[in-house]
C-alpha positions, 0 to 999 in steps of 0.5 A: 397510138398510145394515150397519156392520161389528162391528170399526168399531162397537167402534172408534167405541164406543172413540172415544166412551168415550176422548173423552167424559171428555177433553172434559169434563175439558178443558171444566171445566178451562178453565171453572175457568182462566176463573173464576180469571182473572175473580176475578184480574181483579177482585182486581186492579183492587181492588188497584190502586185501593186502591194508588193511593188508599189506599196511595200517598195523601198522609196529609194527605188522610185528614183530608179529607172527599172522600177519605173519601166516595170510600173509602165509595162504593168500599166500597158499590160493591164490597160490602166490609166496611170498617174505619178505625182511627186512630192512637189505636186507635180505630175511626173508621169501619165499613161495614155489619155485619161477621162475622169469626171471633169479632169482631161490631160492630154499626153505628150510623147507619153510623158506630162510634167511640170503640171500641178495635180490640184488643177484636176479632179482625180475622182475614180482613181484609186491612190497609193502613196510611196514613203521613203524613210517615213517621208511621203516622196510620191503618190501612184493614181491608178484607174482600173478600165470599166471594160474589165467587169463589162467584158466579163459581164458581156461575155457570150452566155452560151448555156443560157442561148441554149437553154433559152432555145431548148425552152422555146422549143419545148414551149412551142411543142407543148402548144402544138401538142395541145392544139392537136389534142385538146383544142382541135378535138374540142372545136370538132366535138363543137361542130359535130354536136351541130351536125347531130342537132341538124340530124347529121349523124356522119361525124368524124372525130380527130384522134388525140393522144390525151386518153380522156379527150380520146375517150370522149371523142370515140364515145361521141362517135358511138353515140352518133352511130347509134342514133343513126341506127335508131333514126334508120330502125324508127324509119324502118318501124314507121314503114312496117307500121304502115304496112302493118295497118294496111295489112289488117285493114284488108284482113279485117274488111274481108270478113266483115264485108262478108259477114254483113252481106250474109246478115243482111240477107237474112235480115231482108228475108232474101233467103227464105229456105231453111236449109239455105238459112243454116248454111248463111249462119255457119257462113257467118260463124266462120267469118266470126271465127276468123275474125276472132283468129285475127284479133288474137293475132294482134294480141300475139304481134305485141308479145311475140319478142318478149315471149321468145326466150332461150331457156334450156341450151344444149348442143346438138345437130341440125339433123336432130332437129329436122328429124324431129320435125319430119315426125311432127308434120307426118300427118301433113306430109301424109295428106299431100303424099309430100316426101322430105329428102334430107342431104346432110353433109355435116355433123357439126354440133350447134348450141341452143335451145332445141324446142325454139329451133324445132318450133322454128324449122316446124314454121318453115317446113309447114309453110313449104307444105302449105305451098307444095302441091300434092306428090310434091318434094321438099329438099333439106340440105344440111352443110358447114359454111365458113363457122355455120352449120347451113340449112337449105329448105326448098320446095317444088311450090309457086315460091315467093312473089319477088316483090314480097321477098323483103316482107316474108318475115314481117308480122302479120304478113302473108302476101297479096297472093295468099290473101284470097287463097284457100290457105288463108293464115295471118303469117305470124309463123315466119316472123316467129322463125326469124325471131328464133334464128336471131336469138341464136346469132343466125341468119335467115334468108328467103328467096326463090330456086332458079328450078324449083320453088320457094328456097329458105337458107337458115345459118346457125353458128357452129357450137364455140364459133359465135 
């Protein structure tokens, strides 16, 4: 949808507001001038006829019938009221019914004679005198109908009517435009702000053709979406915090309880044999070391994301990483006689920090070795899938506890099944792996293989696909 700048809209509105009245005034002015011009033309034509046939005529013609008939014909044609007053002051001819202020003469067969004009007021009539040999022989009184000018003034003004209609339509469209693209979004913004104040972030605002208004509504919706994500993130962090606290409490309580038991035994003299005392002291030292590991892990947890940064970006294949990791874990694999089978079906390259990705996969494979039985097998499958290099690592150990799959990559979480086992660890390895994969715009997922043990799937964008 095309957007218009608010400044441009104001400018266009100003032009409309300024030029429309000017156009109407100009149209009316020209119409009045045209009307007056037409009236002046009619008046000029009449005056010219009167001057030729009345004022400039020979007085002797006055008594001729032809002249009288011509005058009467002209009066009827122009629908004028006409009086002819002779030298004796008598009305010798009238045309029609005459109304002029206080004077009213009723015609009789279109002829009225022998009436003295002094009895009547002929205001509003133009007087034209007829002379013969410098002697006044008659006067002609003519009254032009007011309707001539009225007809011109009342003539339907189609141009003005059309312009008025166009202005009405344009004004209506402007009102509709502003209501839809300015007033309605502003009302919606007000309602949405109240929704957000009530922690309801699901807001939808109407689009606007005014660019600034549309940018504001889009920014508002993005803000609402980010606030919703922040709320969800805070909720998730709160859940992780509770989980973290419960995990730490459990992990700290166990070595402290053991250490307290050993020390109380030594203090109360329950242990009398010297050899047994030495054994108890060694066990206390182990529990102290375990507590130290817990405290160090807590310190590492607070700095884990800030420390992991992509520094040296190069291109390589996933097989390069897996090969290096196998060499690093050679001793651990040999101790349990575990074989790593690599099935590589792609040579697509990826971009990233080689050392960090090697550390991530080292943590995954080390976890698989730790939970795999002796003489076991770890299968690694590398393939291409929809713009990613997908690496699947499957062991034949006990697998993840289904109820703990959502917490595998949480900091310091190692699952209830591993808390009392022989390989107790604080569980930062997979958390670090998760952060590294995310920084490479990748995806990591933990699940269980239907026939074997744990399965970890890692997807890294192919070089140039991210």
